[in-house]
Backbone bond lengths (Angstrom), bond angles and torsions (degrees), N, CA, C in turn:
res aa  C-N    CA-C-N  psi(-1)  N-CA   C-N-CA  omega(-1)  CA-C   N-CA-C  phi
1 M - - - 1.472 - - 1.514 110.49 -
2 E 1.369 119.20 -41.20 1.434 122.95 -179.49 1.493 111.38 -61.41
3 R 1.343 116.20 -38.54 1.444 118.42 179.48 1.537 112.01 -66.43
4 L 1.321 116.36 -35.30 1.482 120.22 177.89 1.519 109.14 -67.31
5 E 1.320 120.01 -35.80 1.462 121.70 176.15 1.521 109.31 -66.66
6 Q 1.305 118.74 -37.20 1.432 121.76 177.31 1.532 111.24 -62.68
7 V 1.347 116.47 -41.89 1.420 118.91 174.78 1.519 112.14 -60.88
8 A 1.320 117.96 -41.93 1.408 122.09 179.46 1.527 113.99 -57.39
9 N 1.385 113.30 -34.61 1.455 117.80 -177.53 1.521 112.67 -69.45
10 F 1.290 117.24 -18.67 1.494 120.88 -179.86 1.531 111.01 -96.87
11 L 1.303 118.94 -4.82 1.475 121.52 -179.75 1.547 109.63 -88.07
12 P 1.347 114.13 155.60 1.467 116.49 167.70 1.524 111.64 -53.78
13 E 1.290 115.59 160.22 1.527 119.95 -171.49 1.531 111.20 -53.12
14 R 1.351 117.55 -48.33 1.509 118.68 -173.82 1.505 108.06 -65.55
15 G 1.354 118.38 -42.05 1.466 119.30 -177.67 1.545 111.50 -65.70
16 A 1.315 117.51 -34.82 1.466 120.40 176.08 1.525 111.58 -66.55
17 K 1.291 117.17 -41.75 1.425 118.93 178.49 1.553 112.13 -63.04
18 L 1.351 115.81 -40.32 1.453 119.70 179.65 1.535 109.95 -62.88
19 L 1.325 115.12 -41.96 1.481 117.86 -179.27 1.525 111.13 -64.18
20 R 1.289 116.67 -40.13 1.469 120.98 179.77 1.588 110.16 -63.93
21 R 1.312 114.08 -37.96 1.514 118.07 176.43 1.507 110.61 -63.87
22 L 1.392 115.67 -40.91 1.440 119.24 177.60 1.533 111.49 -61.22
23 T 1.272 114.53 -40.36 1.474 120.09 -177.80 1.525 110.52 -60.58
24 K 1.335 115.78 -38.37 1.461 120.49 -174.70 1.547 110.53 -82.89
25 R 1.355 115.84 -32.83 1.488 118.96 -170.91 1.513 108.56 -132.79
26 S 1.335 114.77 91.65 1.424 118.62 177.29 1.511 110.65 -151.14
27 S 1.326 117.31 125.40 1.451 120.27 174.99 1.519 113.99 -141.21
28 S 1.344 115.18 -21.69 1.532 118.65 -179.81 1.504 108.67 -147.28
29 N 1.360 114.58 161.78 1.454 119.68 175.64 1.504 112.81 -59.58
30 F 1.370 115.21 -40.51 1.411 118.49 -177.76 1.503 112.98 -64.92
31 K 1.339 116.20 -40.06 1.473 118.53 -179.50 1.509 112.68 -65.85
32 F 1.323 117.87 -26.44 1.447 121.00 176.48 1.543 109.79 -53.62
33 A 1.297 116.92 -46.42 1.472 122.62 -174.00 1.516 110.73 -58.23
34 F 1.321 115.99 -33.33 1.482 118.68 -175.45 1.500 111.55 -69.12
35 L 1.343 117.75 -23.34 1.449 119.49 -172.59 1.508 112.60 -71.95
36 F 1.324 115.97 -12.98 1.484 119.71 -176.34 1.529 112.41 -105.48
37 L 1.308 116.46 9.86 1.447 120.63 -170.99 1.517 115.10 -120.80
38 G 1.320 118.61 151.98 1.439 122.28 172.10 1.511 110.98 -74.58
39 Q 1.306 115.30 170.97 1.496 117.48 -176.12 1.528 113.17 -61.20
40 G 1.346 117.22 -44.25 1.458 118.92 178.50 1.530 112.12 -61.44
41 Q 1.340 116.24 -38.26 1.453 117.56 177.91 1.492 111.72 -69.46
42 R 1.333 117.05 -36.27 1.478 119.52 177.93 1.516 109.55 -62.87
43 D 1.329 117.54 -45.24 1.492 119.79 179.72 1.550 109.99 -58.79
44 A 1.341 116.46 -45.85 1.452 117.91 -178.45 1.526 113.44 -66.27
45 L 1.296 116.33 -33.45 1.473 120.37 177.58 1.499 110.22 -69.19
46 K 1.319 117.81 -39.27 1.447 121.67 176.76 1.540 109.12 -60.39
47 Q 1.345 115.33 -42.59 1.494 119.80 -178.99 1.506 111.80 -63.74
48 V 1.366 116.80 -41.76 1.459 120.67 178.91 1.525 110.09 -62.12
49 Y 1.304 118.04 -46.37 1.448 120.01 179.94 1.490 112.74 -69.95
50 E 1.314 118.34 -30.86 1.462 120.63 174.16 1.502 111.88 -67.08
51 F 1.354 117.05 -37.22 1.466 121.18 172.87 1.507 109.96 -57.49
52 C 1.334 115.80 -49.41 1.481 120.61 -178.77 1.582 108.96 -58.23
53 R 1.316 114.74 -46.36 1.495 117.69 -176.75 1.483 110.58 -64.89
54 V 1.335 119.84 -39.01 1.468 123.43 -176.18 1.562 108.21 -65.86
55 V 1.279 117.27 -48.34 1.496 119.41 -175.50 1.542 108.41 -72.47
56 D 1.301 119.16 -32.51 1.470 120.27 176.05 1.495 110.59 -66.92
57 D 1.341 116.32 -42.60 1.447 118.22 -178.33 1.544 111.82 -65.96
58 I 1.321 115.94 -29.88 1.472 119.01 176.04 1.549 110.06 -55.96
59 V 1.314 114.90 -43.71 1.478 119.69 -178.45 1.500 111.75 -71.52
60 D 1.352 116.13 -40.60 1.425 120.32 -175.03 1.576 115.02 -76.85
61 E 1.307 114.68 -28.82 1.522 117.17 -170.10 1.534 112.46 -111.76
62 R 1.314 119.34 -3.28 1.488 118.34 -179.11 1.515 109.95 -118.19
63 P 1.374 118.09 153.85 1.424 121.15 171.88 1.539 109.55 -60.29
64 P 1.359 118.72 151.34 1.462 120.85 -173.87 1.519 112.62 -52.75
65 G 1.344 119.50 -40.66 1.449 120.76 179.60 1.489 113.78 -61.68
66 E 1.324 118.00 -42.83 1.413 122.38 178.87 1.535 111.55 -74.57
67 A 1.331 118.41 -32.49 1.477 122.74 179.54 1.503 110.55 -63.27
68 G 1.338 116.26 -43.37 1.491 120.20 178.88 1.502 109.85 -58.93
69 G 1.305 118.10 -45.03 1.438 120.76 179.97 1.519 112.94 -65.39
70 G 1.343 115.36 -39.09 1.456 119.92 177.53 1.529 113.18 -63.78
71 L 1.292 117.52 -38.33 1.476 120.65 177.16 1.540 110.28 -70.02
72 A 1.360 117.95 -34.52 1.411 120.16 -179.04 1.567 109.31 -66.93
73 L 1.315 114.93 -35.94 1.498 119.50 177.34 1.530 109.30 -63.63
74 W 1.324 116.62 -40.51 1.472 116.30 179.71 1.552 111.84 -73.43
75 R 1.331 119.18 -28.17 1.428 119.19 173.11 1.546 109.70 -63.97
76 L 1.327 117.26 -36.68 1.460 121.76 176.81 1.524 109.73 -67.70
77 E 1.314 116.96 -41.50 1.483 122.39 178.32 1.507 110.22 -59.98
78 V 1.322 118.75 -39.82 1.435 121.50 176.90 1.528 111.30 -64.18
79 A 1.315 116.14 -41.61 1.477 121.62 176.64 1.548 109.48 -60.19
80 R 1.276 118.12 -40.75 1.460 121.34 179.74 1.576 109.40 -65.70
81 M 1.301 117.68 -41.35 1.468 121.60 179.47 1.483 110.80 -55.62
82 Y 1.371 116.64 -47.25 1.448 119.26 -175.23 1.523 111.45 -79.63
83 A 1.364 119.68 -32.05 1.460 121.57 174.45 1.507 109.89 -60.89
84 Q 1.326 118.34 -36.18 1.441 122.33 179.20 1.556 112.18 -56.81
85 H 1.337 114.50 -29.36 1.476 121.23 179.15 1.513 112.39 -101.77
86 G 1.301 116.31 16.77 1.500 119.97 179.98 1.488 115.29 70.83
87 Q 1.369 115.94 22.02 1.473 121.75 -179.91 1.483 109.63 -113.80
88 G 1.336 118.57 96.11 1.453 123.16 177.24 1.539 109.96 100.26
89 S 1.271 113.55 151.78 1.497 122.74 -179.34 1.427 113.98 -128.36
90 D 1.340 120.84 20.11 1.444 124.33 -176.62 1.520 113.28 -95.72
91 G 1.310 117.67 10.81 1.488 121.53 174.88 1.515 112.61 -81.47
92 D 1.287 116.31 -169.77 1.472 118.60 -179.08 1.547 111.32 -110.81
93 G 1.338 115.78 17.96 1.448 120.57 178.83 1.501 115.40 82.86
94 L 1.341 116.19 -1.55 1.449 119.40 -179.50 1.542 110.77 -99.94
95 A 1.333 116.11 156.11 1.410 121.63 171.17 1.523 110.29 -70.71
96 P 1.331 119.76 162.58 1.467 121.29 175.99 1.507 110.72 -52.04
97 Q 1.321 116.43 137.66 1.494 122.61 -175.24 1.452 115.52 -97.12
98 T 1.319 119.00 -9.70 1.456 121.87 179.70 1.541 110.53 -111.33
99 E 1.317 115.77 155.74 1.460 118.04 176.80 1.485 112.97 -60.08
100 L 1.308 117.06 -41.56 1.452 120.70 -179.96 1.563 110.13 -64.68
101 G 1.329 116.42 -41.96 1.458 120.32 179.41 1.526 111.31 -61.99
102 R 1.326 115.62 -38.99 1.487 119.31 178.55 1.525 112.08 -68.02
103 T 1.347 117.94 -40.94 1.431 120.45 179.71 1.529 111.37 -69.32
104 L 1.370 116.49 -37.22 1.431 119.81 176.06 1.531 111.91 -65.18
105 A 1.352 116.05 -36.23 1.439 120.12 177.70 1.528 111.08 -65.79
106 E 1.328 116.42 -35.19 1.495 119.15 175.31 1.511 108.89 -67.32
107 S 1.270 119.74 -45.09 1.461 120.86 179.80 1.538 111.27 -65.15
108 L 1.313 118.98 -31.39 1.429 122.72 176.02 1.511 111.56 -60.52
109 G 1.331 116.79 -24.98 1.457 119.15 174.17 1.535 113.77 -72.84
110 R 1.338 116.94 -15.72 1.450 121.52 -177.99 1.498 113.31 -110.38
111 F 1.359 116.02 -29.17 1.442 119.89 -176.45 1.531 110.64 -123.35
112 P 1.342 120.09 136.50 1.485 122.57 -176.49 1.530 112.85 -78.34
113 F 1.326 117.48 64.73 1.460 119.09 178.91 1.557 108.73 -63.67
114 P 1.340 118.06 129.04 1.442 117.82 173.57 1.511 110.40 -74.87
115 R 1.290 119.69 128.52 1.466 121.12 -177.74 1.543 110.11 -58.25
116 R 1.268 117.69 -33.79 1.450 122.55 -179.02 1.510 109.97 -53.29
117 G 1.317 116.88 -34.66 1.467 122.69 -177.24 1.527 109.77 -58.44
118 F 1.306 117.44 -52.87 1.473 123.56 -179.80 1.527 110.89 -63.24
119 D 1.339 115.57 -47.76 1.458 119.80 -176.76 1.511 112.57 -63.10
120 E 1.331 117.48 -41.17 1.473 120.21 -178.98 1.518 111.21 -72.40
121 I 1.300 119.37 -31.13 1.478 122.48 176.61 1.538 107.11 -61.90
122 I 1.313 117.04 -45.98 1.477 118.83 177.05 1.501 110.60 -61.88
123 A 1.348 118.55 -42.66 1.460 121.64 178.30 1.508 112.34 -60.40
124 G 1.353 115.56 -35.13 1.479 118.20 176.90 1.485 113.24 -66.73
125 C 1.318 115.79 -37.50 1.489 121.84 177.58 1.509 109.17 -66.31
126 E 1.326 116.73 -35.13 1.500 120.85 177.49 1.498 108.72 -65.50
127 M 1.316 119.28 -35.00 1.449 120.45 178.93 1.548 110.81 -63.32
128 D 1.324 116.79 -33.98 1.444 119.91 175.42 1.550 113.22 -64.11
129 L 1.350 114.98 -25.41 1.442 120.61 178.16 1.530 111.66 -76.47
130 E 1.307 112.32 -29.87 1.513 119.62 -170.88 1.510 114.56 -91.09
131 R 1.349 116.29 -23.79 1.470 117.07 -173.96 1.498 111.54 -150.61
132 T 1.343 116.05 156.57 1.450 122.31 178.07 1.502 109.75 -119.90
133 I 1.357 117.47 -5.76 1.465 120.53 178.40 1.552 104.44 -136.33
134 Y 1.350 114.35 162.85 1.454 122.33 -178.73 1.538 107.82 -127.30
135 G 1.347 113.74 130.11 1.480 118.18 -173.75 1.484 116.15 -69.34
136 D 1.335 116.19 -46.66 1.472 118.11 -176.38 1.509 108.14 -145.01
137 E 1.359 113.16 -178.84 1.466 118.77 -177.84 1.446 115.43 -64.45
138 D 1.352 118.38 -31.42 1.457 120.78 179.19 1.523 111.07 -68.45
139 E 1.292 118.09 -38.16 1.469 120.80 176.96 1.555 110.97 -64.57
140 L 1.317 115.24 -41.53 1.458 118.26 -178.32 1.534 107.23 -71.59
141 R 1.294 119.64 -39.47 1.459 121.42 179.56 1.534 111.17 -58.61
142 L 1.322 117.88 -42.80 1.446 122.20 177.97 1.524 109.32 -60.78
143 Y 1.295 117.73 -45.51 1.472 121.23 -179.79 1.512 110.42 -59.94
144 C 1.320 114.63 -48.87 1.462 118.96 -176.59 1.525 112.14 -68.98
145 F 1.305 116.63 -32.74 1.468 119.61 175.28 1.501 109.05 -61.23
146 R 1.337 117.63 -43.85 1.436 121.29 -177.15 1.492 114.41 -68.76
147 V 1.343 116.05 -44.31 1.522 119.56 -175.12 1.486 113.60 -88.53
148 A 1.336 119.22 -14.04 1.494 119.78 -178.30 1.500 112.24 -126.78
149 S 1.339 119.54 -51.80 1.456 120.55 -177.58 1.493 111.08 -62.16
150 C 1.316 116.73 -39.12 1.462 120.22 -178.10 1.521 111.94 -68.44
151 V 1.341 116.87 -32.33 1.453 119.97 170.87 1.518 110.05 -60.31
152 G 1.344 114.44 -41.56 1.509 118.34 176.02 1.478 112.28 -61.85
153 L 1.320 119.90 -38.21 1.444 122.39 -179.54 1.547 111.07 -65.27
154 L 1.300 115.50 -36.62 1.489 119.04 173.03 1.516 111.57 -67.28
155 C 1.307 115.95 -41.25 1.459 119.43 -174.84 1.550 112.02 -67.99
156 I 1.338 118.56 -38.13 1.458 118.55 -177.98 1.504 111.11 -68.82
157 A 1.336 117.24 -21.92 1.478 120.12 174.72 1.542 107.76 -66.84
158 I 1.292 120.14 -31.25 1.439 124.99 178.42 1.559 108.33 -77.83
159 F 1.304 116.53 -42.24 1.445 120.95 -174.63 1.523 114.18 -69.76
160 G 1.365 114.32 -26.99 1.480 116.49 170.37 1.523 114.51 112.52
161 D 1.307 119.95 14.68 1.470 121.13 174.29 1.510 108.86 -141.64
162 V 1.337 116.88 111.42 1.434 122.24 -178.87 1.503 111.28 -116.62
163 G 1.366 116.68 18.70 1.427 119.54 -177.35 1.524 111.26 -70.15
164 P 1.350 117.13 173.52 1.522 120.32 -177.02 1.539 112.57 -58.12
165 A 1.332 117.28 -38.44 1.476 116.60 -179.49 1.553 110.83 -69.40
166 A 1.288 115.83 -39.23 1.487 119.91 178.04 1.539 109.32 -63.77
167 Q 1.306 117.59 -38.16 1.475 118.59 178.28 1.512 111.68 -66.43
168 R 1.325 114.62 -40.28 1.459 118.45 177.59 1.579 109.12 -61.28
169 Y 1.344 113.53 -45.87 1.434 119.80 179.55 1.539 110.32 -55.39
170 A 1.351 116.04 -49.63 1.472 119.78 -177.66 1.504 110.29 -62.35
171 E 1.297 118.85 -39.82 1.470 121.74 -179.32 1.530 110.81 -62.29
172 H 1.335 114.69 -52.49 1.510 117.95 -173.90 1.531 108.62 -72.38
173 L 1.344 120.29 -37.06 1.436 119.70 -178.76 1.545 110.41 -69.21
174 G 1.322 117.84 -34.44 1.447 121.63 176.07 1.522 110.98 -62.78
175 L 1.287 117.64 -42.76 1.495 121.16 176.35 1.500 110.51 -64.03
176 A 1.315 117.16 -42.08 1.455 120.65 -177.74 1.521 109.70 -65.01
177 L 1.319 117.95 -45.62 1.480 121.39 -179.99 1.565 110.36 -61.98
178 Q 1.356 115.33 -43.08 1.460 116.55 -175.43 1.533 110.15 -73.69
179 Y 1.305 120.48 -35.75 1.475 121.44 174.14 1.519 108.25 -62.89
180 T 1.314 121.97 -43.06 1.431 122.85 175.33 1.510 114.20 -58.62
181 N 1.365 114.06 -43.54 1.474 118.52 175.30 1.497 113.71 -60.11
182 I 1.346 115.82 -43.74 1.454 121.13 -179.12 1.520 110.94 -62.27
183 L 1.315 116.37 -42.10 1.473 120.32 179.94 1.543 110.45 -67.21
184 R 1.305 115.56 -43.56 1.466 120.31 -179.77 1.514 112.43 -64.33
185 D 1.361 115.87 -36.29 1.497 121.85 -171.76 1.498 113.98 -100.72
186 I 1.341 118.66 14.37 1.469 119.93 -178.12 1.530 111.06 -49.95
187 G 1.325 115.93 -45.95 1.459 117.83 -176.43 1.503 114.04 -67.38
188 E 1.339 116.90 -42.62 1.450 120.96 177.09 1.518 112.72 -62.47
189 D 1.367 115.09 -42.99 1.469 117.60 177.22 1.501 112.73 -64.51
190 A 1.291 116.67 -35.20 1.479 121.88 178.81 1.547 111.05 -60.14
191 L 1.315 114.94 -39.33 1.465 119.91 178.89 1.549 111.45 -65.10
192 R 1.359 115.66 -23.29 1.457 121.10 177.80 1.513 111.49 -93.07
193 G 1.353 116.58 4.33 1.426 120.44 -178.23 1.522 116.65 77.41
194 R 1.334 115.79 20.85 1.461 121.58 -176.79 1.492 111.31 -118.34
195 V 1.342 115.16 138.08 1.469 123.07 179.81 1.519 106.07 -129.18
196 Y 1.290 118.54 107.30 1.427 121.86 -178.82 1.512 113.47 -91.28
197 V 1.350 116.79 -18.48 1.488 120.07 176.23 1.543 108.29 -61.68
198 P 1.307 120.01 127.53 1.446 120.50 -176.66 1.546 113.87 -59.93
199 Q 1.348 116.18 143.28 1.449 121.89 -177.88 1.525 110.25 -58.48
200 T 1.371 115.65 -39.34 1.475 118.96 -176.75 1.578 111.48 -63.08
201 L 1.344 114.48 -35.89 1.436 119.69 179.51 1.550 109.90 -71.41
202 L 1.286 116.21 -40.18 1.508 119.47 175.01 1.499 109.19 -61.15
203 A 1.319 118.31 -45.23 1.466 121.80 -175.35 1.553 109.80 -62.48
204 R 1.335 115.41 -38.09 1.471 115.72 -179.79 1.488 115.10 -60.56
205 H 1.346 113.98 -19.62 1.492 118.92 -178.80 1.512 109.65 -115.02
206 D 1.318 116.02 25.12 1.450 122.34 175.66 1.521 111.26 56.25
207 M 1.268 115.28 44.75 1.474 121.44 178.06 1.515 110.03 -127.07
208 G 1.317 115.66 164.65 1.424 121.29 175.98 1.514 113.53 -140.94
209 T 1.278 119.15 -179.25 1.435 123.25 -179.94 1.560 112.17 -57.66
210 A 1.348 114.05 -39.14 1.449 117.93 -179.40 1.506 112.12 -60.96
211 D 1.318 119.61 -34.34 1.454 121.78 179.56 1.511 110.93 -65.65
212 I 1.336 117.18 -38.62 1.508 120.02 178.02 1.496 109.92 -69.59
213 L 1.342 117.88 -46.33 1.438 120.98 -179.18 1.559 111.47 -60.72
214 A 1.316 114.57 -32.66 1.500 118.56 179.52 1.538 110.90 -85.73
215 Q 1.328 116.60 -0.88 1.470 122.96 -179.60 1.518 112.53 53.71
216 R 1.327 114.65 49.40 1.471 118.81 177.98 1.550 110.73 -81.70
217 Y 1.299 115.73 119.61 1.421 123.67 179.05 1.545 108.33 -106.63
218 D 1.326 116.03 109.64 1.473 119.79 -179.44 1.522 107.83 -150.84
219 A 1.308 118.15 -168.78 1.443 123.54 -177.34 1.493 110.95 -62.92
220 R 1.338 117.21 -37.05 1.483 120.40 177.87 1.496 111.91 -61.78
221 F 1.350 114.54 -43.93 1.432 119.98 179.79 1.513 112.19 -62.87
222 V 1.325 115.61 -42.76 1.465 119.92 -178.68 1.558 110.68 -62.92
223 A 1.303 114.59 -41.90 1.482 118.80 178.14 1.492 111.33 -65.44
224 M 1.345 117.51 -44.56 1.429 121.74 178.18 1.543 111.42 -60.69
225 A 1.320 115.95 -48.82 1.480 120.59 179.41 1.495 112.61 -60.82
226 G 1.335 116.47 -36.49 1.425 120.05 178.06 1.576 111.54 -62.81
227 E 1.323 115.46 -40.40 1.457 118.60 178.28 1.540 110.70 -67.67
228 F 1.332 114.57 -36.82 1.480 119.18 179.47 1.528 109.15 -66.61
229 A 1.339 116.76 -40.47 1.437 120.93 178.34 1.526 110.24 -62.32
230 D 1.277 117.37 -38.43 1.504 120.99 175.64 1.470 111.61 -61.28
231 M 1.338 117.73 -37.53 1.481 119.08 175.00 1.551 112.12 -60.27
232 A 1.366 114.39 -41.57 1.439 118.80 176.91 1.548 111.48 -64.20
233 E 1.326 115.11 -45.34 1.429 120.11 -177.56 1.507 111.83 -59.17
234 Q 1.349 117.90 -40.36 1.420 122.96 179.08 1.531 110.89 -60.53
235 Q 1.353 117.53 -39.36 1.407 119.23 177.79 1.535 113.67 -70.04
236 Y 1.323 117.72 -36.25 1.467 119.33 172.83 1.511 110.58 -59.13
237 Q 1.278 119.27 -44.31 1.455 122.20 -177.11 1.525 110.19 -65.70
238 L 1.332 117.60 -40.61 1.477 120.77 178.74 1.523 107.81 -66.45
239 A 1.281 119.20 -37.91 1.496 122.52 178.15 1.538 109.89 -60.51
240 W 1.325 116.06 -47.80 1.463 118.96 -176.32 1.507 111.32 -71.75
241 S 1.313 117.80 -28.28 1.455 118.57 174.55 1.556 109.67 -67.42
242 A 1.291 117.79 -38.70 1.510 119.92 177.86 1.538 109.81 -71.95
243 L 1.335 117.54 -33.09 1.466 118.48 -178.98 1.491 111.13 -65.64
244 A 1.307 120.15 -27.15 1.462 123.63 178.00 1.549 112.38 -62.42
245 E 1.340 116.27 -18.71 1.482 120.45 -179.92 1.528 111.22 -107.01
246 A 1.348 117.30 2.70 1.475 122.29 -175.79 1.501 110.57 -106.15
247 D 1.324 115.89 -176.06 1.460 120.05 173.13 1.505 110.43 -85.01
248 V 1.357 112.72 98.74 1.440 119.32 -171.96 1.544 113.03 -59.63
249 R 1.328 113.86 -43.51 1.458 119.57 -176.48 1.544 110.19 -66.51
250 A 1.291 118.30 -42.17 1.473 120.79 179.92 1.529 110.80 -62.85
251 L 1.346 118.88 -34.41 1.426 123.41 -176.30 1.519 112.43 -91.76
252 L 1.330 118.45 10.82 1.466 120.70 -178.95 1.535 114.32 -54.80
253 P 1.324 118.51 -40.63 1.515 117.83 177.78 1.500 113.29 -55.38
254 A 1.329 114.52 -44.01 1.476 120.16 179.18 1.512 110.52 -67.24
255 E 1.349 115.20 -36.82 1.493 118.40 -175.10 1.531 110.23 -71.05
256 V 1.318 117.91 -36.15 1.481 120.36 174.03 1.538 110.13 -59.08
257 M 1.304 114.90 -44.92 1.481 120.50 178.02 1.538 110.73 -61.41
258 G 1.318 114.88 -47.54 1.484 119.13 -178.23 1.506 112.94 -63.10
259 R 1.332 115.98 -45.08 1.452 119.22 -179.71 1.582 110.86 -64.88
260 T 1.320 115.50 -35.08 1.472 120.04 179.48 1.569 108.64 -64.99
261 Y 1.311 118.13 -45.51 1.447 121.22 -178.95 1.522 110.58 -70.73
262 H 1.287 118.53 -31.73 1.449 118.80 177.15 1.523 109.76 -67.54
263 R 1.295 117.16 -33.46 1.495 119.71 175.62 1.498 110.51 -69.84
264 I 1.322 118.15 -31.17 1.455 121.57 175.75 1.520 109.42 -67.12
265 L 1.348 115.53 -39.70 1.467 118.56 175.50 1.505 111.25 -60.19
266 D 1.363 116.24 -42.37 1.474 119.59 178.43 1.530 109.00 -60.43
267 E 1.316 116.84 -41.51 1.491 118.58 -179.70 1.512 111.28 -61.99
268 I 1.326 116.60 -42.29 1.474 120.69 178.58 1.551 109.75 -59.16
269 R 1.303 115.91 -42.70 1.469 118.98 177.01 1.552 112.28 -63.29
270 E 1.296 114.99 -41.78 1.461 121.43 -179.07 1.523 110.81 -62.72
271 R 1.318 116.51 -29.70 1.461 120.85 -179.59 1.519 111.77 -93.44
272 H 1.366 116.38 15.73 1.454 123.94 176.82 1.525 111.46 58.51
273 F 1.332 114.78 32.98 1.452 122.78 174.55 1.525 114.65 62.54
274 N 1.330 115.64 26.23 1.499 120.27 172.51 1.502 109.60 -79.59
275 V 1.333 115.99 80.37 1.481 120.27 -176.78 1.535 112.01 -91.93
276 Y 1.290 117.45 4.23 1.448 121.23 -177.14 1.522 113.45 -87.46
277 T 1.368 116.84 -32.93 1.421 117.90 -174.02 1.529 114.63 -89.04
278 R 1.335 117.78 -26.85 1.452 120.80 178.70 1.520 109.98 -155.25
279 R 1.327 113.79 136.34 1.474 118.28 -178.72 1.566 109.58 -73.52
280 A 1.268 116.01 130.04 1.500 119.30 178.39 1.504 110.47 -67.89
281 A 1.318 116.42 133.56 1.446 123.71 177.76 1.493 109.22 -156.26
282 L 1.301 117.81 157.35 1.499 123.81 177.76 1.494 110.69 -95.90
283 R 1.292 116.95 143.91 1.433 122.82 171.75 1.555 107.83 -74.41
284 R 1.316 116.06 159.43 1.461 121.11 -175.48 1.493 111.28 -56.95
285 R 1.359 118.04 -42.71 1.456 117.56 -177.47 1.491 111.58 -68.67
286 D 1.378 117.52 -30.34 1.465 118.03 177.66 1.534 110.51 -70.98
287 K 1.329 117.32 -36.07 1.479 118.83 175.15 1.481 110.93 -60.14
288 L 1.335 115.56 -39.17 1.467 119.55 -177.62 1.519 111.80 -67.05
289 K 1.332 115.31 -37.68 1.433 120.85 178.56 1.530 110.69 -63.47
290 V 1.325 115.20 -43.22 1.448 121.91 178.56 1.531 110.10 -63.41
291 A 1.327 115.90 -42.52 1.477 119.64 179.58 1.535 109.15 -67.55
292 A 1.274 119.16 -38.11 1.448 121.08 179.41 1.536 111.06 -60.59
293 L 1.284 118.72 -44.84 1.428 122.59 179.14 1.523 110.19 -65.76
294 A 1.329 117.80 -39.55 1.458 119.28 179.38 1.583 110.48 -65.41
295 I 1.276 115.18 -40.31 1.467 118.69 176.87 1.467 111.73 -64.87
296 A 1.367 119.02 -38.77 1.402 121.96 -179.17 1.570 110.05 -66.05
297 R 1.313 116.89 -41.67 1.457 119.60 176.62 1.512 111.15 -62.20
298 A 1.315 117.19 -45.24 1.466 119.33 -178.70 1.528 110.92 -64.52
299 S 1.363 115.29 -36.47 1.452 118.92 179.81 1.504 111.99 -66.27
300 L 1.356 117.91 -31.64 1.434 123.25 -179.08 1.554 109.93 -82.21
301 G 1.330 117.45 -20.59 1.486 122.31 177.76 1.538 111.18 87.79
302 R 1.347 112.23 -162.08 1.462 120.66 -168.75 1.519 110.70 -65.54
303 R 1.324 117.65 -35.63 1.454 120.55 -174.84 1.548 109.24 -57.15
304 A 1.298 119.13 -37.96 1.471 121.58 179.73 1.527 111.44 -63.80
305 L 1.334 116.49 -33.00 1.482 119.96 -177.27 1.553 110.27 -73.64
306 R 1.312 115.11 -25.45 1.455 117.46 -178.66 1.503 113.91 -83.74
307 Q 1.314 116.78 -13.07 1.464 121.54 -178.56 1.564 112.21 -75.99
């Protein structure tokens, strides 16, 4: 903790204050993002994550037949949200019918949420209804774009930068985070009968779905996981390249999240990809160190990202 306070003393005033707030109030990666936002932004971010949770729960908690209908109702609710603001005519002429839909519609009046973000998230949840395995990297990329990158596209509308570079940043960072999640959660997903690692990647290492479901940890798995980690690393690097052309300070909440998950990826590597015995996670002090470095980079601006 003393070292973190020393870091704060070298940061510009705003960065130092943010770091001290993190030190006092931190328990999850998600909560970190809230510390950099105003109240209206916090409310909107809560609504976006609540939307993601609601549609995800529809898939996880309902029979497939009912889940499809539930997602269709939310697609209609999104249409109502945008029709209320004169954007689109594919609704049914009604105002949003759920409390969440109404609050999102209100936030849509303040933040330029791209409708594609909501629609694609629903489409990603539908993919979970339709399949438990993914054939190749392109199929997985589409899924991850929908369930992660599109969340990022909604979030940057809240953070305050929706320019082309920020959109590229959100897309690549979303892929990086989701790939990291998939690698970290291979064992947990296997218990649910799901294998997100592409079949083509497994085949390159003489593995199949049965090996993942049986949680076989051997040299083949380590080699496969290393290649998958490289896929994630490539997306982090592409994200940071785009960030150098975006509003670094506005995107700080996303950057803290991204740097945290990149450190989780490093931890998975350090443990030789043994994701079956213990779920990779950072200790509180490690999260704070990551956040301190992200704040320092943002305080120094774009030049620091190019170094």
